[in-house]
C-alpha positions in Angstrom: -5.6 -12.7 -13.0 -4.2 -16.2 -12.8 -1.5 -17.0 -15.4 -2.2 -20.1 -17.4 0.4 -22.4 -18.8 -0.8 -21.4 -22.3 0.1 -17.7 -21.5 3.6 -18.5 -20.4 4.5 -21.6 -22.5 6.4 -19.7 -25.3 3.1 -18.8 -27.0 2.2 -22.5 -27.6 -1.4 -23.0 -26.6 -2.0 -25.7 -24.0 -5.7 -26.4 -24.1 -7.5 -26.7 -20.7 -4.6 -26.0 -18.5 -5.2 -23.4 -15.7 -2.6 -24.8 -13.3 -1.5 -22.1 -10.8 2.2 -21.3 -11.3 4.3 -20.5 -8.2 7.7 -19.0 -8.3 10.5 -21.1 -6.8 12.1 -18.0 -5.3 9.2 -16.7 -3.2 10.0 -13.1 -2.2 7.8 -10.4 -1.0 6.6 -7.8 -3.4 4.7 -4.5 -3.0 5.3 -1.7 -0.5 7.4 -2.2 2.6 5.4 -2.4 5.8 6.3 0.6 8.0 4.2 -0.4 11.0 2.6 -3.2 12.9 -1.0 -3.9 11.9 -1.9 -3.5 15.6 -0.9 0.2 15.3 -3.7 1.0 12.9 -6.0 3.8 13.9 -9.2 5.4 12.6 -9.7 9.1 13.2 -12.6 11.5 12.7 -11.9 15.1 11.7 -14.1 18.2 11.8 -15.9 19.0 8.6 -13.5 20.5 6.0 -10.3 19.1 7.6 -9.7 16.4 5.0 -10.1 18.9 2.2 -7.5 21.1 3.9 -5.2 18.2 4.3 -5.6 17.2 0.6 -5.0 20.8 -0.5 -1.7 20.8 1.4 -0.3 17.6 -0.2 2.5 17.7 -2.6 2.4 15.9 -6.0 1.9 12.1 -5.4 2.3 12.6 -1.6 0.0 10.2 0.2 -2.3 11.6 2.8 -1.1 9.1 5.4 2.5 10.5 5.1 1.3 14.0 6.0 -0.6 12.6 9.0 2.4 10.6 10.2 4.7 13.6 10.0 2.1 15.9 11.8 1.7 13.4 14.6 5.4 12.9 15.0 6.0 16.7 15.2 3.3 17.1 17.8 4.7 14.3 19.9 8.1 15.8 19.8 6.7 19.2 20.7 5.0 17.7 23.7 8.2 15.9 24.7 6.9 12.4 24.2 
């Protein structure tokens, strides 16, 4: 949704103005990037594996976090 001047001008309606408003102190919002986009991977699992993964997740725990932890543990186990 694009904010209009009317919606941020103290409630006073400014007819026909849909000028895009940009903050003067541009800062990044959202989640912190934890990896390089070049490090992205797609994996295929045997039937039922994703259901097992989802059943092992804690409340509000992202599936990706469980996968990252599992991979790190396996790499450490293999001495890599």
